[in-house]
C-alpha positions as CSV (number, residue, x, y, z in Angstrom):
1,X,12.7,-6.4,-6.4
2,X,15.0,-5.8,-9.6
3,X,12.3,-4.3,-11.1
4,X,11.2,-2.5,-8.4
5,X,14.7,-1.5,-7.2
6,X,15.4,0.2,-10.4
7,X,12.6,2.6,-10.8
8,X,13.6,6.2,-11.5
9,X,12.6,9.7,-9.8
10,X,10.8,10.1,-12.9
11,X,9.2,6.6,-12.4
12,X,10.0,4.6,-15.4
13,X,12.4,1.9,-15.8
14,X,15.2,1.4,-18.7
15,X,14.7,-2.3,-20.1
16,X,18.5,-1.7,-21.4
17,X,19.7,-1.2,-17.9
18,X,17.1,-4.0,-16.3
19,X,18.8,-6.0,-18.9
20,X,22.0,-5.3,-18.2
21,X,21.3,-5.8,-14.4
22,X,19.7,-8.9,-14.9
23,X,22.7,-10.7,-16.8
24,X,25.4,-9.3,-14.1
25,X,23.1,-11.2,-11.1
26,X,22.6,-14.3,-13.3
27,X,18.9,-13.6,-14.6
28,X,18.4,-15.3,-18.3
29,X,17.2,-12.7,-20.4
30,X,13.2,-14.9,-20.9
31,X,13.7,-14.1,-16.6
32,X,13.6,-10.9,-17.6
33,X,10.5,-10.8,-20.1
34,X,8.3,-12.7,-18.6
35,X,8.2,-11.0,-15.4
36,X,8.4,-8.4,-17.0
37,X,5.0,-9.1,-19.2
38,X,3.5,-10.2,-16.1
39,X,4.0,-6.6,-14.4
40,X,2.3,-5.0,-17.5
41,X,-0.5,-7.8,-17.2
42,X,-1.2,-7.2,-14.4
43,X,-1.4,-3.6,-14.5
44,X,1.3,-2.5,-12.5
45,X,3.6,-1.2,-15.2
46,X,2.6,0.2,-18.8
47,X,5.1,-0.6,-21.4
48,X,6.9,1.8,-23.9
49,X,9.1,0.3,-27.1
50,X,9.9,-3.4,-27.1
51,X,13.3,-5.1,-26.1
52,X,16.1,-3.4,-25.1
53,X,14.4,-0.3,-26.2
54,X,11.6,-0.3,-24.1
55,X,11.1,2.2,-21.0
56,X,8.2,0.6,-18.0
57,X,6.2,3.5,-16.7
58,X,5.3,2.7,-13.1
59,X,1.8,3.5,-12.6
60,X,0.5,5.3,-9.8
61,X,-0.9,3.3,-7.8
62,X,3.0,1.3,-8.0
63,X,4.4,3.9,-7.3
64,X,2.8,4.7,-3.8
65,X,3.5,0.6,-2.8
66,X,6.9,1.2,-4.5
67,X,8.2,1.6,-0.4
68,X,5.4,0.7,1.1
69,X,8.1,0.0,4.1
70,X,9.9,3.5,4.2
71,X,8.0,4.7,7.6
72,X,10.0,1.6,9.3
73,X,13.0,2.6,7.2
74,X,12.8,5.3,8.7
75,X,11.6,5.0,12.2
76,X,14.8,1.6,12.6
77,X,17.5,4.6,11.8
78,X,15.4,6.8,14.5
79,X,15.7,4.4,16.8
80,X,19.3,3.8,15.6
81,X,19.6,7.5,16.9
82,X,18.5,7.4,20.1
83,X,15.4,9.8,18.5
84,X,12.6,7.2,19.2
85,X,13.4,5.8,23.1
86,X,10.4,3.5,24.4
87,X,7.8,4.8,26.8
88,X,7.2,1.7,28.0
89,X,4.1,0.3,27.0
90,X,2.4,-3.0,24.7
91,X,0.4,-2.0,22.4
92,X,-2.6,-4.7,21.6
93,X,-5.0,-5.6,19.1
94,X,-7.4,-8.4,19.4
95,X,-9.8,-10.4,16.4
96,X,-12.7,-13.0,16.0
97,X,-13.3,-12.8,12.6
98,X,-16.3,-16.1,11.0
99,X,-14.5,-18.9,9.1
100,X,-16.3,-17.4,6.3
101,X,-14.1,-14.6,6.1
102,X,-10.9,-16.9,6.4
103,X,-8.9,-15.0,3.4
104,X,-9.6,-11.7,5.4
105,X,-8.9,-13.6,8.9
106,X,-5.6,-15.0,7.8
107,X,-4.7,-11.7,5.6
108,X,-5.0,-9.5,9.2
109,X,-3.0,-11.7,10.7
110,X,-0.1,-11.5,8.3
111,X,-0.8,-7.8,8.0
112,X,0.0,-8.2,12.3
113,X,3.1,-9.9,11.6
114,X,4.4,-7.5,9.3
115,X,3.9,-4.9,11.1
116,X,5.9,-6.7,13.9
117,X,3.3,-8.0,16.3
118,X,4.5,-11.1,18.1
119,X,1.1,-14.0,19.1
120,X,0.0,-14.4,23.0
121,X,-2.6,-16.2,22.1
122,X,-5.3,-17.0,19.6
123,X,-6.6,-13.8,18.2
124,X,-3.9,-11.9,20.1
125,X,-1.0,-9.7,19.1
126,X,1.6,-7.6,20.6
127,X,4.2,-4.9,19.8
128,X,6.1,-2.5,21.0
129,X,5.4,0.1,18.9
130,X,1.9,2.5,18.3
131,X,0.9,0.5,15.8
132,X,-3.0,1.3,15.1
133,X,-2.7,3.4,12.2
134,X,-1.8,0.8,10.0
135,X,-3.8,-2.1,11.7
136,X,-7.1,-0.2,11.2
137,X,-5.9,0.9,8.1
138,X,-6.0,-2.8,6.8
139,X,-8.9,-4.1,9.0
140,X,-10.6,-1.3,6.7
141,X,-9.4,-2.7,4.0
142,X,-10.2,-6.1,4.3
143,X,-13.2,-5.4,6.1
144,X,-13.1,-6.5,8.8
145,X,-12.9,-3.2,11.0
146,X,-15.6,-4.4,12.7
147,X,-14.2,-7.1,14.4
148,X,-11.0,-5.9,15.4
149,X,-10.3,-5.0,19.1
150,X,-7.2,-2.3,20.4
151,X,-5.7,-1.4,23.9
152,X,-2.3,-0.9,25.5
153,X,-1.5,-2.2,28.7
154,X,2.2,-1.1,30.7
155,X,1.7,-4.3,32.4
156,X,2.1,-7.4,30.4
157,X,3.0,-11.6,31.6
158,X,3.5,-14.3,30.1
159,X,3.9,-17.3,32.6
160,X,6.1,-15.7,35.4
161,X,7.8,-13.7,33.2
162,X,7.6,-9.3,32.6
163,X,10.9,-8.1,32.4
164,X,10.0,-6.1,29.0
165,X,13.4,-7.3,27.7
166,X,13.1,-11.0,28.3
167,X,9.4,-10.8,27.2
168,X,10.8,-9.0,24.0
169,X,13.2,-12.6,24.4
170,X,10.6,-15.2,24.2
171,X,8.1,-13.2,21.7
172,X,10.5,-12.5,18.8
173,X,13.2,-14.2,17.1
174,X,15.3,-12.0,18.0
175,X,18.5,-14.3,17.7
176,X,17.1,-15.1,13.7
177,X,16.7,-11.6,13.3
178,X,20.2,-10.8,13.8
179,X,21.9,-13.5,11.9
180,X,20.2,-11.6,9.4
181,X,21.8,-8.1,9.9
182,X,24.9,-9.7,10.2
183,X,24.5,-11.1,7.3
184,X,23.9,-7.6,6.0
185,X,26.8,-5.7,7.5
186,X,29.0,-8.7,5.5
187,X,27.1,-7.8,2.6
188,X,26.9,-3.7,2.8
189,X,31.2,-3.6,4.2
190,X,32.9,-5.3,1.3
191,X,30.4,-2.4,-1.7
192,X,31.2,-0.1,0.7
193,X,34.3,0.1,0.4
194,X,35.2,0.1,-3.6
195,X,31.6,2.7,-3.6
196,X,34.4,4.7,-1.6
197,X,37.1,3.6,-3.2
198,X,39.0,5.1,-6.2
199,X,37.8,2.8,-9.5
200,X,35.4,3.8,-11.3
201,X,32.5,2.2,-11.7
202,X,30.5,1.5,-15.0
203,X,26.5,2.7,-14.7
204,X,25.3,-1.8,-15.1
205,X,27.9,-2.0,-11.7
206,X,26.5,0.9,-9.7
207,X,22.4,-0.5,-10.5
208,X,23.7,-4.1,-9.6
209,X,25.3,-2.9,-6.3
210,X,22.3,-1.2,-5.9
211,X,19.7,-4.8,-5.9
212,X,22.1,-6.4,-3.9
213,X,22.0,-3.8,-1.0
214,X,18.2,-3.3,-2.0
215,X,17.3,-6.9,-1.5
216,X,19.5,-8.3,1.9
217,X,18.1,-5.0,3.2
218,X,14.6,-6.2,2.7
219,X,15.5,-10.3,3.7
220,X,16.9,-8.4,6.8
221,X,14.8,-5.9,7.9
222,X,10.6,-7.6,6.9
223,X,10.9,-10.7,9.6
224,X,12.6,-6.8,11.6
225,X,9.4,-6.1,15.0
226,X,11.7,-3.2,15.5
227,X,12.0,-3.2,19.0
228,X,13.6,-0.1,20.9
229,X,16.7,-0.2,21.7
230,X,15.9,-0.8,25.2
231,X,14.6,-4.4,24.4
232,X,17.2,-5.6,22.4
233,X,20.6,-7.0,22.9
234,X,23.7,-5.1,23.5
235,X,25.5,-4.1,20.4
236,X,22.6,-4.8,18.5
237,X,24.2,-5.8,14.9
238,X,20.8,-3.7,13.1
239,X,22.5,-0.5,14.7
240,X,25.5,-1.6,12.4
241,X,24.5,-3.0,9.2
242,X,22.0,-0.3,8.8
243,X,25.2,3.1,9.4
244,X,26.6,0.5,6.2
245,X,23.9,0.6,4.2
246,X,22.9,3.9,4.9
247,X,26.6,5.3,4.3
248,X,26.2,3.0,0.7
249,X,23.1,4.8,-0.3
250,X,24.7,8.0,-0.4
251,X,27.8,7.3,-1.7
252,X,26.2,5.4,-5.0
253,X,24.0,9.0,-4.9
254,X,27.4,10.8,-5.4
255,X,29.0,8.0,-8.0
256,X,25.9,10.5,-10.4
257,X,24.3,13.7,-8.7
258,X,23.0,14.9,-12.3
259,X,22.7,10.7,-14.3
260,X,18.9,9.4,-13.9
261,X,18.9,6.9,-10.9
262,X,16.5,4.7,-9.0
263,X,14.6,6.3,-7.0
264,X,15.6,4.3,-3.6
265,X,18.8,6.5,-3.9
266,X,17.3,9.2,-2.9
267,X,14.8,8.0,-0.8
268,X,16.9,5.4,1.9
269,X,20.0,8.8,1.6
270,X,17.4,11.2,2.8
271,X,15.9,9.4,5.6
272,X,19.4,8.2,7.3
273,X,20.7,11.6,6.5
274,X,17.1,13.0,7.8
275,X,17.9,11.1,11.1
276,X,21.5,11.5,11.4
277,X,20.6,15.4,11.4
278,X,18.2,15.4,14.0
279,X,20.5,13.5,16.8
280,X,23.1,15.9,16.2
281,X,20.9,18.7,17.6
282,X,20.3,16.5,20.3
283,X,21.5,17.7,24.0
284,X,24.8,15.0,24.8
285,X,23.4,12.4,27.0
286,X,24.2,12.6,30.8
């Protein structure tokens, strides 16, 4: 997370920044050296120079996967802005992968959960969003596409429960997810005050704030199925927490507009601004 959060828009990571931020976060130089060594050995980065003067270059594959959740973050902000109303359709995926392909089967199951799916029965998962392109891509990559069945329905019941919001409470751990967003809000609030305050902040301090925010945002959003607002308790803490984080990213970006900066600064700020701009063009609610 630390290395990925510090990747600049040109795909590089300065070792001096990396060591400085790691030290601020309580990590040892040895931890950083071992991490860099592993990333280079795995082919995720190449290294130019040594020690604190080194420059890491993200490989093409790493650049493509640095923000795999950008689409989902964009969807979250669209939901927050009222741009993605639910159409009442449940999306289901079923699979029957033989025991001989257990590794692929487990990987597909993990992918479905990561994409916001909840288990209904053995090998049957449901999602409230149109996840088909992502599910099919994963199944093809894992070599189990022929074992995958996709379907949709507007009539989903579990026992006697069929009201959508009640079903959502049964199928997903909404209380746990809400607690993660409460934590994100508690982290983002004070950092926004620092970023928008009059005090000067050194580059290392700005990068440290960026890493802290990225880590907490990931902690909150990874288990979040991004249910449409119609299925969530009101008020939903994710909306407020993401608003605070978006303002933090914008402030981070504005603090040093001409300096090399982590790509996350621009990417997250752009996603938030895009959703806000689209929301401003909507007609007022009746």
